[in-house]
KEKE-3310 file (N, C-alpha, C; in steps of 0.2 Angstrom, whole numbers, plus 5000, padded with zeros to 4 digits):
npx = (5636:5648:5666:5663:5673:5679:5672:5665:5677:5680:5671:5672:5666:5671:5671:5661:5664:5669:5658:5651:5662:5658:5647:5635:5633:5621:5617:5625:5624:5613:5614:5625:5617:5609:5619:5621:5611:5612:5614:5628:5633:5624:5621:5635:5630:5621:5623:5632:5623:5620:5629:5628:5628:5615:5612:5612:5603:5593:5599:5601:5589:5574:5562:5544:5528:5512:5499:5481:5466:5454:5443:5431:5429:5423:5410:5390:5385:5398:5401:5392:5391:5405:5404:5395:5401:5412:5405:5398:5408:5412:5401:5399:5408:5421:5432:5445:5453:5467:5478:5492:5500:5514:5521:5528:5521:5531:5536:5525:5524:5519:5518:5519:5509:5508:5492:5487:5486:5477:5466:5460:5445:5429:5412:5419:5434:5444:5453:5466:5464:5452:5444:5446:5440:5427:5425:5425:5415:5405:5406:5404:5389:5381:5385:5381:5389:5404:5420:5437:5448:5464:5480:5494:5508:5522:5537:5540:5528:5518:5513:5508:5497:5489:5485:5479:5468:5460:5457:5448:5438:5439:5433:5421:5420:5419:5430:5432:5435:5447:5465:5482:5498:5515:5527:5545:5561:5577:5595:5600:5614:5628:5638:5648:5646:5645:5637:5624:5621:5607:5598:5595:5606:5604:5607:5603:5588:5576:5561:5560:5554:5539:5537:5540:5528:5521:5530:5528:5514:5514:5523:5517:5501:5494:5491:5486:5475:5466:5464:5458:5446:5442:5444:5449:5451:5461:5463:5476:5479:5486:5488:5488:5479:5467:5456:5454:5448:5446:5435:5433:5423:5422:5437:5439:5429:5435:5448:5445:5439:5448:5458:5469:5480:5484:5480:5480:5476:5474:5480:5480:5496:5500:5507:5522:5534:5530:5534:5531:5530:5529:5518:5524:5530:5545:5556:5548:5539:5527:5528:5534:5541:5554:5552:5565:5572:5566:5569:5570:5567:5558:5550:5542:5535:5523:5507:5500:5485:5493:5492:5502:5514:5519:5510:5502:5501:5508:5498:5497:5487:5481:5481:5476:5476:5473:5482:5491:5497:5503:5511:5521:5525:5535:5545:5560:5562:5570:5582:5579:5591:5590:5592:5596:5589:5597:5597:5609:5620:5636:5653:5657:5646:5637:5624:5620:5613:5609:5609:5607:5609:5612:5612:5610:5597:5587:5575:5562:5551:5533:5529:5538:5534:5526:5533:5533:5523:5514:5507:5498:5480:5478:5468:5462:5460:5451:5461:5453:5445:5451:5464:5472:5483:5496:5506:5517:5520:5516:5512:5511:5504:5499:5492:5481:5479:5474:5465:5455:5450:5446:5433:5428:5426:5416:5406:5407)
npy = (5624:5626:5622:5610:5597:5596:5594:5582:5572:5575:5568:5556:5552:5554:5548:5550:5561:5556:5552:5564:5571:5563:5569:5578:5597:5603:5592:5590:5600:5597:5586:5590:5599:5591:5585:5597:5596:5587:5581:5574:5573:5566:5556:5549:5547:5537:5528:5521:5515:5505:5495:5492:5482:5471:5461:5467:5476:5476:5478:5480:5488:5487:5475:5475:5466:5473:5478:5474:5476:5464:5462:5456:5451:5457:5463:5464:5477:5486:5486:5493:5504:5510:5511:5519:5532:5532:5532:5545:5554:5551:5553:5567:5570:5573:5563:5557:5548:5539:5534:5523:5520:5521:5514:5501:5487:5478:5466:5458:5456:5466:5480:5495:5506:5499:5500:5500:5487:5472:5464:5447:5444:5439:5447:5451:5455:5466:5482:5486:5500:5502:5493:5498:5511:5509:5501:5513:5520:5513:5517:5531:5529:5523:5531:5544:5553:5562:5555:5563:5559:5553:5552:5544:5543:5541:5548:5540:5534:5546:5552:5544:5535:5548:5548:5535:5536:5547:5541:5531:5541:5543:5532:5534:5542:5557:5568:5582:5576:5568:5571:5569:5566:5567:5554:5558:5558:5548:5544:5528:5518:5511:5494:5500:5512:5522:5533:5530:5531:5533:5526:5536:5545:5552:5555:5541:5538:5532:5529:5535:5526:5520:5528:5541:5546:5557:5567:5570:5573:5584:5593:5594:5600:5592:5590:5603:5605:5596:5602:5614:5608:5602:5590:5579:5565:5551:5540:5528:5516:5505:5500:5489:5479:5469:5467:5478:5488:5503:5511:5508:5507:5505:5506:5519:5523:5516:5520:5534:5533:5527:5539:5540:5546:5539:5525:5505:5491:5473:5458:5443:5432:5420:5410:5407:5411:5418:5429:5442:5463:5465:5471:5479:5486:5497:5501:5505:5514:5514:5502:5492:5478:5471:5455:5450:5454:5451:5440:5423:5417:5426:5427:5416:5416:5413:5419:5415:5409:5404:5410:5421:5430:5440:5442:5453:5457:5469:5477:5488:5496:5510:5523:5539:5555:5571:5579:5570:5566:5581:5580:5570:5573:5583:5578:5569:5554:5537:5532:5515:5502:5492:5480:5479:5475:5483:5491:5500:5513:5510:5516:5518:5520:5509:5498:5491:5476:5469:5452:5448:5456:5472:5487:5498:5502:5515:5518:5525:5519:5518:5515:5517:5530:5529:5529:5540:5543:5540:5530:5516:5511:5496:5485:5469:5462:5452:5440:5435:5445:5457:5458:5455:5453:5460:5454:5445:5435:5424:5409:5414:5427:5431:5437:5426:5421:5432:5435:5423:5426:5440:5434:5426:5436:5444:5434:5428)
npz = (5393:5405:5410:5409:5407:5418:5429:5425:5425:5440:5446:5440:5428:5416:5404:5396:5389:5377:5370:5368:5360:5349:5344:5334:5333:5339:5346:5355:5363:5369:5377:5385:5393:5399:5405:5414:5423:5431:5447:5456:5467:5473:5463:5468:5480:5479:5470:5481:5488:5481:5483:5495:5508:5508:5519:5530:5531:5541:5552:5568:5572:5578:5576:5574:5578:5573:5577:5569:5560:5557:5544:5542:5554:5564:5571:5568:5572:5574:5561:5553:5558:5555:5540:5539:5544:5534:5521:5524:5523:5507:5501:5502:5493:5499:5494:5486:5472:5467:5453:5452:5437:5429:5425:5412:5403:5397:5403:5404:5389:5382:5373:5375:5389:5404:5410:5397:5395:5387:5396:5396:5401:5406:5401:5391:5383:5393:5395:5405:5413:5407:5417:5430:5429:5425:5438:5447:5441:5445:5461:5461:5456:5465:5476:5470:5464:5459:5460:5460:5447:5449:5439:5439:5430:5419:5412:5403:5399:5398:5387:5378:5388:5389:5374:5372:5383:5377:5363:5367:5371:5385:5392:5395:5407:5416:5407:5415:5427:5429:5431:5425:5431:5431:5435:5443:5435:5437:5433:5427:5434:5428:5432:5437:5443:5431:5423:5412:5393:5381:5368:5359:5362:5375:5393:5400:5408:5420:5429:5445:5456:5466:5477:5476:5471:5482:5481:5469:5468:5474:5464:5454:5456:5460:5475:5478:5470:5473:5488:5483:5479:5489:5495:5509:5511:5503:5491:5485:5472:5464:5445:5442:5448:5446:5454:5462:5473:5477:5485:5500:5513:5524:5529:5527:5537:5550:5550:5551:5565:5571:5573:5565:5552:5541:5531:5527:5516:5519:5515:5521:5522:5508:5513:5524:5517:5505:5492:5497:5503:5520:5533:5547:5564:5564:5575:5581:5572:5561:5545:5532:5527:5516:5509:5506:5515:5528:5541:5540:5553:5558:5549:5549:5563:5576:5582:5597:5592:5580:5569:5556:5564:5557:5543:5537:5521:5510:5498:5490:5492:5499:5512:5514:5524:5520:5524:5528:5515:5511:5521:5520:5508:5511:5512:5511:5505:5508:5497:5486:5479:5463:5453:5438:5419:5406:5391:5380:5375:5367:5370:5356:5349:5347:5351:5363:5369:5384:5391:5404:5420:5421:5427:5437:5446:5453:5468:5474:5488:5492:5505:5513:5516:5528:5540:5545:5554:5570:5571:5560:5552:5548:5538:5538:5522:5508:5501:5488:5487:5484:5479:5465:5457:5442:5438:5432:5417:5417:5426:5445:5450:5437:5419:5419:5433:5436:5428:5432:5445:5444:5436:5445:5455:5450:5447:5435)
capx = (5639:5656:5668:5661:5676:5681:5664:5666:5684:5680:5666:5674:5661:5673:5668:5654:5669:5671:5652:5651:5665:5656:5639:5634:5633:5614:5616:5631:5621:5607:5618:5626:5612:5606:5625:5622:5606:5614:5618:5633:5635:5618:5624:5637:5627:5614:5629:5635:5617:5621:5637:5629:5625:5609:5610:5613:5599:5589:5604:5600:5584:5568:5555:5539:5524:5508:5491:5478:5458:5448:5436:5427:5429:5419:5403:5387:5385:5404:5402:5388:5393:5410:5402:5393:5408:5416:5402:5396:5413:5413:5395:5399:5414:5429:5435:5447:5457:5474:5481:5499:5501:5519:5526:5526:5519:5536:5535:5520:5524:5516:5519:5515:5508:5503:5486:5482:5485:5470:5462:5453:5440:5422:5411:5422:5442:5445:5460:5466:5461:5445:5442:5448:5435:5420:5424:5425:5410:5400:5405:5398:5383:5381:5386:5377:5395:5409:5425:5441:5453:5471:5483:5502:5511:5529:5539:5542:5523:5513:5510:5503:5492:5485:5481:5474:5461:5455:5455:5443:5434:5440:5430:5415:5422:5420:5436:5438:5436:5455:5471:5486:5504:5520:5533:5551:5567:5585:5599:5602:5619:5631:5639:5655:5644:5643:5630:5625:5618:5603:5598:5596:5612:5603:5607:5597:5584:5572:5557:5561:5549:5532:5538:5541:5522:5521:5533:5523:5510:5514:5527:5512:5499:5489:5487:5482:5469:5463:5462:5454:5439:5438:5446:5450:5456:5464:5465:5483:5481:5491:5485:5487:5476:5462:5449:5457:5441:5445:5431:5430:5419:5426:5443:5440:5428:5440:5454:5444:5438:5456:5460:5474:5480:5485:5478:5481:5472:5481:5477:5485:5499:5497:5513:5528:5539:5525:5538:5527:5532:5522:5517:5527:5533:5554:5560:5542:5534:5525:5532:5532:5548:5554:5554:5570:5575:5563:5572:5567:5563:5552:5544:5538:5534:5517:5505:5494:5482:5492:5494:5510:5516:5524:5505:5500:5504:5507:5494:5495:5480:5484:5473:5479:5472:5477:5488:5497:5500:5506:5517:5524:5529:5540:5550:5567:5564:5574:5581:5582:5593:5588:5600:5589:5595:5595:5599:5614:5625:5644:5657:5658:5641:5635:5619:5621:5605:5612:5605:5608:5605:5619:5615:5606:5589:5584:5568:5558:5545:5528:5527:5542:5531:5523:5537:5532:5519:5515:5501:5494:5478:5477:5461:5464:5454:5452:5463:5447:5440:5454:5469:5471:5488:5496:5515:5522:5519:5513:5509:5509:5501:5500:5484:5479:5476:5470:5456:5450:5449:5440:5428:5425:5424:5410:5401:5406)
capy = (5623:5627:5616:5601:5593:5595:5594:5576:5569:5575:5563:5550:5552:5554:5544:5554:5566:5550:5552:5570:5573:5561:5572:5585:5603:5603:5585:5591:5605:5594:5582:5594:5604:5586:5584:5602:5598:5582:5582:5572:5571:5563:5552:5547:5543:5533:5522:5518:5512:5500:5492:5491:5473:5469:5457:5471:5481:5479:5476:5487:5487:5483:5473:5470:5464:5477:5476:5476:5473:5460:5467:5450:5447:5461:5462:5469:5485:5489:5484:5496:5511:5510:5510:5524:5535:5531:5531:5549:5556:5548:5558:5573:5574:5573:5558:5558:5542:5540:5525:5523:5518:5524:5507:5499:5483:5474:5460:5454:5455:5472:5487:5502:5507:5492:5500:5497:5480:5468:5457:5444:5443:5439:5443:5454:5458:5475:5486:5487:5507:5501:5490:5504:5517:5504:5502:5520:5523:5508:5521:5537:5528:5522:5539:5549:5559:5561:5555:5565:5553:5557:5544:5545:5541:5542:5553:5536:5533:5550:5556:5535:5538:5553:5548:5531:5539:5552:5538:5530:5543:5543:5526:5537:5547:5564:5571:5587:5575:5566:5572:5565:5570:5562:5554:5560:5552:5546:5542:5523:5517:5505:5491:5503:5518:5526:5534:5528:5534:5528:5524:5544:5551:5554:5550:5536:5537:5527:5533:5533:5523:5522:5532:5548:5550:5563:5575:5571:5575:5591:5598:5593:5603:5588:5593:5611:5603:5592:5606:5615:5603:5600:5583:5576:5557:5550:5533:5528:5510:5501:5501:5481:5476:5469:5468:5485:5490:5510:5515:5504:5514:5501:5506:5522:5524:5514:5526:5540:5531:5526:5545:5539:5549:5535:5518:5502:5485:5470:5451:5437:5427:5414:5405:5413:5413:5422:5435:5450:5466:5463:5477:5478:5491:5497:5505:5508:5517:5509:5500:5486:5476:5469:5447:5450:5456:5448:5433:5415:5415:5431:5426:5410:5414:5414:5420:5409:5405:5399:5416:5421:5438:5447:5438:5455:5457:5475:5476:5493:5499:5512:5529:5546:5561:5577:5581:5566:5568:5587:5580:5566:5577:5588:5572:5564:5546:5534:5526:5508:5500:5487:5477:5478:5474:5489:5494:5508:5515:5510:5523:5514:5519:5502:5498:5485:5475:5463:5447:5447:5463:5476:5493:5499:5510:5519:5520:5527:5515:5522:5511:5522:5536:5527:5528:5549:5545:5535:5523:5517:5507:5493:5481:5465:5460:5446:5440:5434:5451:5464:5458:5451:5457:5457:5456:5439:5435:5418:5409:5416:5436:5434:5439:5420:5422:5439:5433:5420:5429:5444:5431:5423:5440:5446:5428:5428)
capz = (5402:5407:5415:5410:5408:5425:5433:5421:5428:5447:5448:5438:5423:5410:5400:5395:5384:5370:5368:5366:5354:5344:5343:5330:5338:5342:5352:5358:5366:5372:5381:5389:5397:5406:5412:5419:5428:5434:5454:5454:5472:5474:5460:5471:5486:5477:5469:5487:5491:5476:5485:5503:5511:5512:5525:5536:5530:5546:5557:5573:5569:5582:5571:5580:5576:5572:5576:5564:5561:5550:5540:5542:5561:5564:5572:5564:5574:5571:5551:5550:5559:5552:5534:5539:5545:5527:5515:5523:5518:5502:5499:5504:5491:5501:5493:5479:5471:5463:5452:5451:5430:5426:5422:5406:5400:5396:5407:5400:5383:5380:5372:5381:5396:5407:5409:5392:5393:5388:5400:5394:5405:5405:5396:5385:5385:5395:5396:5414:5413:5407:5423:5435:5426:5427:5446:5450:5439:5449:5464:5457:5454:5472:5481:5469:5465:5454:5462:5457:5448:5448:5438:5439:5422:5420:5406:5397:5393:5399:5378:5378:5392:5388:5370:5375:5387:5371:5359:5369:5376:5393:5394:5397:5414:5415:5407:5418:5434:5425:5430:5423:5432:5431:5442:5442:5434:5439:5429:5430:5433:5427:5437:5440:5443:5428:5419:5403:5387:5380:5361:5358:5364:5379:5399:5402:5414:5422:5434:5451:5459:5466:5481:5471:5471:5488:5477:5463:5469:5474:5462:5449:5457:5461:5481:5476:5465:5478:5493:5479:5476:5495:5496:5514:5509:5494:5491:5481:5472:5457:5439:5441:5451:5443:5456:5466:5479:5477:5487:5505:5519:5531:5529:5529:5543:5554:5549:5557:5572:5576:5573:5560:5544:5537:5532:5521:5517:5519:5515:5525:5515:5506:5517:5527:5513:5499:5489:5498:5507:5526:5539:5556:5565:5563:5577:5586:5569:5557:5541:5527:5527:5511:5511:5506:5523:5533:5544:5542:5560:5560:5544:5553:5567:5574:5586:5602:5587:5576:5565:5556:5566:5551:5539:5533:5515:5509:5492:5488:5493:5503:5509:5515:5524:5516:5529:5529:5510:5513:5527:5515:5503:5511:5515:5506:5507:5506:5489:5485:5474:5459:5447:5431:5414:5403:5384:5381:5369:5370:5367:5350:5343:5346:5355:5368:5373:5387:5393:5411:5422:5419:5429:5444:5445:5460:5467:5481:5490:5494:5511:5516:5520:5532:5545:5548:5558:5575:5570:5553:5553:5544:5537:5534:5520:5509:5493:5484:5486:5484:5476:5458:5454:5437:5438:5429:5410:5416:5433:5451:5450:5429:5419:5418:5439:5438:5424:5436:5452:5443:5436:5452:5458:5447:5447:5427)
cpx = (5650:5661:5667:5666:5680:5677:5667:5672:5684:5677:5666:5668:5665:5673:5664:5658:5668:5662:5651:5656:5663:5649:5639:5634:5627:5613:5621:5628:5617:5609:5620:5623:5610:5615:5624:5618:5607:5618:5621:5636:5628:5621:5629:5636:5624:5619:5632:5629:5619:5626:5634:5626:5620:5607:5610:5609:5594:5595:5603:5594:5578:5562:5552:5535:5517:5502:5487:5471:5457:5444:5430:5424:5422:5412:5397:5386:5392:5403:5399:5390:5400:5410:5397:5397:5410:5412:5400:5403:5415:5407:5395:5405:5421:5434:5437:5451:5461:5475:5488:5498:5508:5522:5523:5527:5524:5537:5529:5518:5521:5519:5517:5513:5505:5496:5483:5484:5480:5469:5455:5447:5434:5417:5413:5429:5439:5451:5460:5463:5453:5440:5443:5439:5430:5420:5423:5418:5404:5399:5402:5393:5379:5380:5383:5385:5399:5415:5430:5445:5460:5475:5490:5504:5517:5532:5539:5532:5517:5510:5506:5497:5488:5481:5476:5468:5459:5453:5449:5438:5434:5437:5423:5416:5422:5426:5439:5438:5442:5459:5477:5491:5508:5525:5540:5555:5573:5588:5600:5611:5626:5636:5646:5653:5644:5637:5631:5620:5612:5604:5599:5601:5608:5606:5602:5596:5581:5566:5558:5558:5542:5532:5538:5535:5521:5523:5531:5518:5509:5516:5520:5505:5492:5485:5482:5477:5464:5461:5458:5445:5437:5438:5448:5454:5456:5467:5468:5482:5486:5485:5483:5486:5468:5455:5451:5449:5444:5443:5428:5427:5421:5431:5443:5436:5434:5445:5451:5443:5443:5460:5467:5473:5483:5482:5481:5477:5477:5476:5483:5491:5498:5502:5518:5533:5536:5533:5534:5531:5526:5524:5521:5529:5541:5553:5554:5537:5532:5528:5531:5541:5547:5554:5560:5576:5574:5566:5568:5563:5558:5548:5539:5535:5527:5514:5501:5489:5485:5495:5499:5509:5515:5517:5502:5502:5501:5505:5495:5488:5479:5478:5476:5473:5474:5482:5491:5501:5505:5513:5524:5530:5535:5545:5555:5567:5568:5575:5585:5586:5592:5592:5594:5595:5593:5600:5606:5617:5631:5646:5659:5654:5636:5626:5618:5613:5607:5606:5604:5610:5615:5620:5608:5603:5589:5579:5567:5554:5539:5528:5532:5540:5526:5526:5536:5526:5520:5512:5497:5488:5477:5470:5464:5459:5453:5456:5459:5442:5445:5461:5471:5477:5492:5503:5520:5518:5513:5516:5507:5508:5503:5491:5480:5476:5471:5462:5452:5448:5444:5434:5425:5422:5416:5407:5400:5407)
cpy = (5622:5624:5610:5596:5590:5594:5584:5569:5572:5571:5558:5547:5554:5553:5545:5559:5562:5553:5559:5574:5570:5565:5578:5592:5602:5596:5585:5593:5604:5590:5586:5600:5597:5585:5586:5601:5592:5584:5577:5569:5565:5556:5546:5543:5535:5526:5516:5514:5504:5495:5489:5484:5474:5464:5460:5476:5484:5477:5482:5491:5486:5481:5471:5471:5469:5475:5477:5474:5470:5461:5461:5447:5453:5462:5467:5476:5490:5490:5491:5502:5514:5514:5516:5530:5537:5534:5540:5555:5556:5554:5563:5576:5577:5568:5559:5548:5543:5534:5528:5520:5523:5520:5505:5491:5476:5466:5457:5452:5460:5475:5490:5501:5501:5495:5499:5489:5478:5463:5452:5439:5441:5444:5446:5456:5466:5477:5487:5493:5507:5498:5494:5510:5513:5504:5507:5522:5521:5516:5528:5535:5526:5529:5544:5554:5559:5562:5559:5560:5554:5550:5546:5540:5542:5546:5547:5533:5537:5552:5549:5535:5541:5551:5543:5531:5543:5547:5534:5531:5543:5537:5528:5541:5553:5569:5576:5584:5568:5572:5567:5570:5565:5563:5558:5553:5551:5542:5532:5522:5511:5501:5495:5511:5523:5526:5532:5530:5531:5529:5531:5549:5554:5552:5549:5535:5532:5531:5530:5531:5524:5528:5540:5552:5554:5567:5576:5576:5583:5599:5598:5597:5599:5589:5599:5610:5600:5595:5610:5612:5601:5594:5582:5569:5558:5543:5529:5519:5510:5500:5494:5477:5475:5469:5475:5489:5498:5513:5510:5507:5511:5503:5513:5527:5523:5518:5531:5539:5531:5532:5544:5543:5546:5528:5513:5495:5482:5464:5447:5434:5423:5407:5409:5415:5417:5429:5441:5454:5464:5470:5475:5485:5491:5502:5508:5512:5510:5506:5493:5485:5470:5461:5446:5450:5456:5443:5428:5415:5420:5431:5420:5410:5414:5416:5416:5406:5402:5405:5419:5430:5445:5442:5445:5458:5464:5478:5481:5496:5504:5522:5534:5551:5566:5579:5578:5565:5574:5585:5576:5569:5583:5583:5570:5558:5541:5531:5520:5507:5493:5487:5474:5476:5482:5491:5500:5508:5515:5515:5523:5516:5512:5500:5491:5483:5469:5460:5446:5455:5466:5485:5494:5504:5510:5521:5522:5522:5520:5521:5515:5529:5535:5527:5536:5549:5538:5529:5523:5513:5503:5487:5476:5463:5452:5447:5441:5441:5459:5464:5451:5454:5455:5458:5452:5438:5427:5414:5412:5424:5436:5435:5433:5419:5426:5437:5430:5423:5437:5441:5428:5431:5442:5440:5428:5421)
cpz = (5402:5412:5414:5411:5415:5430:5432:5427:5435:5449:5443:5432:5415:5404:5393:5388:5380:5368:5365:5361:5349:5340:5339:5335:5342:5347:5357:5366:5371:5376:5387:5395:5401:5407:5418:5424:5431:5443:5457:5462:5476:5470:5464:5476:5484:5474:5477:5490:5487:5480:5494:5504:5514:5517:5531:5537:5538:5554:5562:5574:5573:5577:5576:5577:5576:5571:5570:5563:5556:5548:5542:5550:5564:5565:5569:5566:5573:5564:5551:5552:5556:5546:5534:5541:5537:5522:5517:5520:5511:5497:5500:5499:5493:5501:5488:5476:5467:5461:5450:5443:5428:5424:5416:5407:5399:5398:5405:5394:5381:5378:5372:5385:5401:5407:5404:5390:5395:5392:5397:5399:5402:5406:5389:5389:5388:5395:5403:5415:5413:5413:5428:5433:5428:5434:5448:5448:5443:5456:5465:5458:5460:5477:5477:5469:5460:5457:5456:5456:5446:5445:5437:5434:5424:5411:5402:5394:5395:5392:5378:5379:5390:5380:5369:5376:5381:5364:5359:5373:5381:5397:5397:5403:5412:5414:5412:5426:5434:5425:5429:5427:5433:5436:5440:5440:5438:5435:5433:5431:5430:5433:5441:5443:5438:5424:5413:5398:5382:5369:5356:5358:5370:5387:5398:5409:5415:5428:5441:5458:5462:5471:5480:5472:5475:5484:5471:5461:5470:5469:5456:5449:5460:5470:5481:5474:5470:5484:5488:5480:5484:5499:5504:5515:5504:5494:5484:5480:5465:5451:5438:5444:5449:5446:5463:5469:5479:5485:5493:5510:5526:5533:5531:5538:5549:5556:5554:5562:5574:5577:5572:5554:5538:5536:5526:5521:5515:5517:5518:5519:5516:5510:5519:5523:5507:5498:5491:5503:5514:5530:5545:5557:5567:5570:5580:5579:5563:5551:5538:5527:5519:5513:5510:5512:5530:5534:5544:5548:5561:5555:5544:5561:5569:5581:5592:5596:5581:5568:5566:5560:5561:5543:5534:5528:5512:5502:5488:5487:5499:5504:5515:5516:5519:5518:5528:5521:5509:5518:5523:5508:5504:5514:5512:5510:5505:5499:5491:5478:5468:5454:5442:5423:5408:5397:5385:5375:5369:5367:5359:5346:5344:5352:5357:5371:5376:5390:5400:5412:5423:5421:5434:5444:5454:5460:5475:5483:5494:5503:5514:5521:5525:5539:5547:5552:5563:5573:5563:5556:5546:5545:5532:5529:5516:5500:5487:5480:5484:5482:5469:5455:5447:5435:5433:5423:5411:5423:5438:5446:5440:5426:5419:5425:5441:5434:5430:5443:5450:5441:5440:5456:5457:5446:5439:5426)
residu = (MET:LYS:ASN:TYR:GLU:GLU:VAL:LEU:LYS:LYS:TYR:ASN:GLN:GLU:HIS:LEU:LEU:LYS:TYR:ILE:ASP:ASN:LEU:ASP:GLU:LYS:LYS:LYS:LYS:GLU:LEU:LEU:LYS:GLU:ILE:GLU:ASN:ILE:ASP:PHE:GLU:LYS:ILE:GLU:GLU:LEU:TYR:LYS:ILE:SER:LYS:ARG:ASP:LYS:ASP:LYS:ALA:ILE:LYS:GLY:ILE:ILE:ILE:GLU:HIS:ILE:PRO:PHE:THR:ASP:LYS:TYR:LYS:LEU:ASP:GLU:GLU:THR:PHE:ASP:ARG:LEU:THR:LYS:VAL:GLY:GLU:ASN:VAL:ILE:LYS:ASN:GLY:LYS:TYR:ALA:VAL:VAL:THR:MET:ALA:GLY:GLY:GLN:GLY:THR:ARG:LEU:GLY:HIS:ASN:GLY:PRO:LYS:GLY:THR:PHE:MET:LEU:ASP:VAL:LYS:PRO:ARG:SER:LYS:TYR:LEU:PHE:GLU:ILE:LEU:ALA:GLU:ASN:ILE:GLN:ARG:GLU:ASN:LYS:LYS:TYR:ASN:VAL:ILE:LEU:PRO:TRP:TYR:ILE:MET:THR:SER:THR:GLU:ASN:ASN:ALA:LYS:THR:ILE:SER:PHE:PHE:GLU:GLU:ASN:ASN:TYR:PHE:GLY:TYR:PRO:LYS:GLU:ASN:ILE:MET:PHE:PHE:CYS:GLN:GLU:ASN:LEU:PRO:LEU:LEU:SER:GLU:ASP:GLY:LYS:LEU:MET:ILE:ASP:GLU:ASN:TYR:ASN:ILE:LYS:LEU:ALA:SER:ASP:GLY:ASN:GLY:SER:ILE:TYR:LYS:SER:MET:LYS:LYS:GLU:GLY:VAL:LEU:ALA:ASP:MET:LYS:LYS:ARG:GLY:ILE:GLU:TRP:ILE:PHE:ILE:GLY:ALA:VAL:ASP:ASN:ALA:ILE:LEU:ASN:MET:CYS:ASP:PRO:ILE:LEU:LEU:GLY:LEU:THR:ILE:GLU:GLU:LYS:ASN:GLU:ILE:ALA:SER:LYS:SER:VAL:VAL:LYS:ALA:ASN:PRO:HIS:GLU:ARG:VAL:GLY:VAL:PHE:CYS:LYS:LYS:ASP:ASN:LYS:PRO:ALA:VAL:ILE:GLU:TYR:THR:GLU:LEU:PRO:ASP:GLN:LEU:ALA:GLU:GLU:THR:ASP:GLU:GLU:GLY:GLU:LEU:LEU:TYR:GLY:GLU:SER:HIS:ILE:MET:CYS:ASN:LEU:TYR:SER:ILE:LYS:ALA:LEU:GLU:ILE:ILE:ALA:ASP:LYS:ASN:LEU:PRO:TYR:HIS:SER:ALA:TYR:LYS:LYS:ALA:SER:TYR:ILE:ASP:ILE:ASP:GLY:ASN:LEU:ILE:LYS:PRO:ASP:THR:PRO:ASN:ALA:TYR:LYS:TYR:GLU:GLU:PHE:ILE:PHE:ASP:GLY:PHE:ASN:TYR:PHE:GLU:ASN:ILE:THR:ILE:LEU:ARG:GLY:LYS:ARG:GLU:GLU:ASP:PHE:ALA:PRO:ILE:LYS:ASN:LYS:GLU:GLY:ILE:ASP:SER:PRO:GLU:THR:ALA:ILE:LYS:LEU:TYR:ASN:ASP:PHE:TRP:LYS:LEU)
# end
């Protein structure tokens, strides 16, 4: 890389020169290649996001209630009609499922991809990936199809995820109908906006959020593969929901009947201040507002029946037409910053493992893609039938709560 010293000084990243000077020739070339590929102007813009006043995140934005349909308040005729519409799509091979599995199981005390976490359910313990594979195979049997299954990994866990599937014989799922693809990365920045160096003397990176799935599906050939297979509707869900329903014909049928390109399953908030994002309209477009951005007054507001006006939780059960995914894949979603703990190598070569947050991670959120459409279909389900998340090692949304929901759902 020519003039790298000038570039680093221009963007206040000259601290990297001290690392470069201490590396052997091979490692030096490797690090310079990484620096050459960095968009420094983008890095500066990302750092500005970190310093933005989060209290002003929705200032000037009109937040409104968004309509939804309660699955369990549909009359029998409507229920049957929507079921047939949805089942027709699935039976005719026009439906696929996508699993977001780019994360590690660190917060659970698990060393490895989160999908390789073992859940101690009845009648025997199962991996999260195994639970999802069984769920899809039930649908295959029910509809006499083999649903294409696309799994998004990260550079951090891609190799281990693929090896895990190979070692477990793909859990009996036809190998030719599983496709792995990687999400992309962004550099982490220190509290003063500096690029960080990892244990291997590379620029420290982290996956760029679940919203990067749209661009990754295009870049990695997933959308092209779907079109080749004649897929028209795609469900995208997370790996850490033990009772994830990836094939709800009601959701599909309702979306088609409402002539929408995007849809989502929701569950009602447990209480006004549950720490979940909720559906709303922002400036008359479908959106999800994070609990940190929702003012208490709106969080507690109810309708004439006493139901929360902002009570539909986004539980990562999203449905898209292939057209919708193609549209969003060409858009630049906004970035959000998160304050995280990140180990790094200091300029003296010491590995630093902080006890408190010390770095900014930048992510795109999947629900920011909703903003490119006028309407979204929202189907309210039930927590005990749709949502058993595993986010924390213990307490709320932990393996313990997920195991109970799983066992109760399957009556084990």
